[in-house]
N, C-alpha and C positions, 0 to 999 in steps of 0.2 A: 504494500500500500504506500502511496506517495506521502512523503512527509510535508505537511502544509508550510512549515517554516522554510524548508529547502526550496519548495516551489515558489514561495513569495520572494525569496532572495534572488532566485534565478530570473523570475518575472520582472522584478524591479530593475535588475541589471546594474544597480548603483548602490554602493555602501559608503556614504560619507563617514570619514573618520574624525570624530570630535575630540579636539585637543584644546589646550589653552586654559583660561580661567573659568571658575564656576560662574562668575557673574555674567560672562559673555555667553555661556553655554545655552541658556534658554532663548535668548534673542537669535542666536545662530540657528538653532533648531527651528524656531518659528519661521524664520526667513526661508529655510530650506523646504519645510513642509509646504509653505505657500507656493513653492516652485515645483511641487509634485513629488517630493521625496517621501518614501514610505518605509525606508529602512535606515537605521542609524546605529553606528558603533561608537560607544562611549569608552574612551581609553582610560586605563588606570593612571595615566599621567595627569588627568584632570583632578585638581584637588577636590577631595570629597566625592570621588567618582561614584561610589556606591549610593550616596545620597542623591546625586544627580540622576542616576538611573531610576531610583525609586520615584523621584518627583516627576520625571518625564513620563513614567508609566501612569502616574496619577493624572497628569495633564492630558495625555493623548490616548490612553487606553489601547484599543485594538487598531487605531488609525496609524500607529507607528510601531513597526517591529524593531525591538531593541536588542542589541548585543553588547557585549563587553570586549574591550580590546587591550592590547599590551598585557595580557594575562600570562604570567610566568610561574605562578604557584597554584597548588590545589586550593589553598586558603582563599586566594583571590577569586578563583573559579566558583567556589561554593557561595561566597559572599555576594558576587554579582548575579548569580542565578537566583538566589533568594530575593534580590532586589528587583528582579524582573527581566534579566537577560535571557533571551531565547537562543542565542548563539554566542559562542566564546571564541575569540580570536587571539592568537599569539603572534609575535613577530618572528618567533624562533620555534624550534621543535622541542616540546615537553611531553613525553609519552604519558607521564602521570596526569597531566592536565587533560589530554585527550581521553584517557580512561575515565576520569571523574566526570567530565562533561557528558560522555555517552551513558555512564552509569545513572546520571541524573536526568537522562532522557532529552538532552539538548543537542543542538547542532554544533559540531566541532570544526574550527578552521585554524589549524596550526600554521605557522610559517615555515617555509622551506625555500631553498634557493638552488641547490645543486640537484642533479637527478637522484642522487642517493638519498638526500633529505626528503625530497618530494615523495618518492615511492615508499620510504620508511613511514612517513606521516600517513599516507594512504592505507598502507597495510596495517597500521595501528588503529584504523577505524575512523580517520578523518572523513568528514562529509565534503569538504572543500579544502584545498591547500592554497594558502596565501603566498604568492610569489613576491618576496620582498628582499631587498629593494629592486624591483624589476627593471626600472629605467637604467640603473647603474650597470646592468648586464646586457643592455642592448634593446630593452623595451619589447615591442610586439614581436620582433624577429626572434628574440630569446624564448618568448612564450611559445611561439610556433615550433621552435626547435625542441622544446620539452614535450609538446603534444605528440610529436612524431613517434617516439617509442612508447608513449603512454597515452594513447587516444582516450582511454577510459577515465582518465583523471579529470576532476572538476577543479579548474585552476582560476584563482582570482588575483590578478596582478594589482599590486599596490606600490606606491612610491614613484612619483613622476608622471602619474596619469593626468592628462589635461583634456580639455574639450577638444583640442586639435588632434590628440592621439587616441581618443576614445574609440573611434570607429576602427582604427587599425588593430587595437587590442581585441575587440569583439570579433573581427574577421580572422584573427590569429587563433581563436578558439576559447577566449575568456568566457566563463559562465556569467561573470559580473565584474565590476570594477570597484576597487577600493580607492577612494578619492580623498586627498587631504586638503592642503592650503589653497589649491586652485579653486575649490568650491567653498571650503570651510574658512571663510575670509574674515578673521576677527577684526582686521583693520576697518572693514566696511561697517561693522557694528559700532566700533569706537567712533567712527566719523559720522555716524548717524545716517548712513546710506545702506540699510539692509536690503533695499530693493536690488542692489547689485548682486547679492547672493541669490535672491529669488530668480533673477534673470539668468544667472549662470546655471542654476539647477535646471531650469527649463531647457537650456541649451544642451546640457548633458542628456536629459531624458529624450530629446529629439534626436541627438546624434546616435544614441544607442538604438532607438527604434528604427532609424534609417539604415544603420549598419546591419541590423538583423533582417530587415526587409530585403 
């Protein structure tokens, strides 16, 4: 039976990575949701990340699928799932975090970069593998090279993904895209121009839809 969280992540095609300060977090999310974003990863680098997750869950309910990011310990994994995370993302490979995420019935997205890391993550039960930092390894061409021997893997490139490169990543076989500062633009919130974020979110949604078509 299809997992609805996995299906929603694939369907959305876009996972913004929320970093920065707690005070900016809610305005950033509001601006992104206005632009059509339905999935959000809250990283452990946000001060009080667990509280932010809990509050976003209260505000948006089922309208926003929440996950936790930069999770490197089992303790973080459990705390964020209890706060409302439906998927757990790591920048690196932590087999104990994968095991705990699956044990608690949530979606696992560990990080991997080399072919060995990527297949190790997959064989340990990962639902997706985050390819990070993808742009540093050549971007879409690197993703395509990884997919050649491992066509069954569900890969999500993160690091250096932009509106201009989004279509290339989708065509190279990405299930979805992890997007950071190109979309999650804290400066726009500080400058009182959140509409820039909303406009960028719409541009990403359109670019992904066009590439898939």
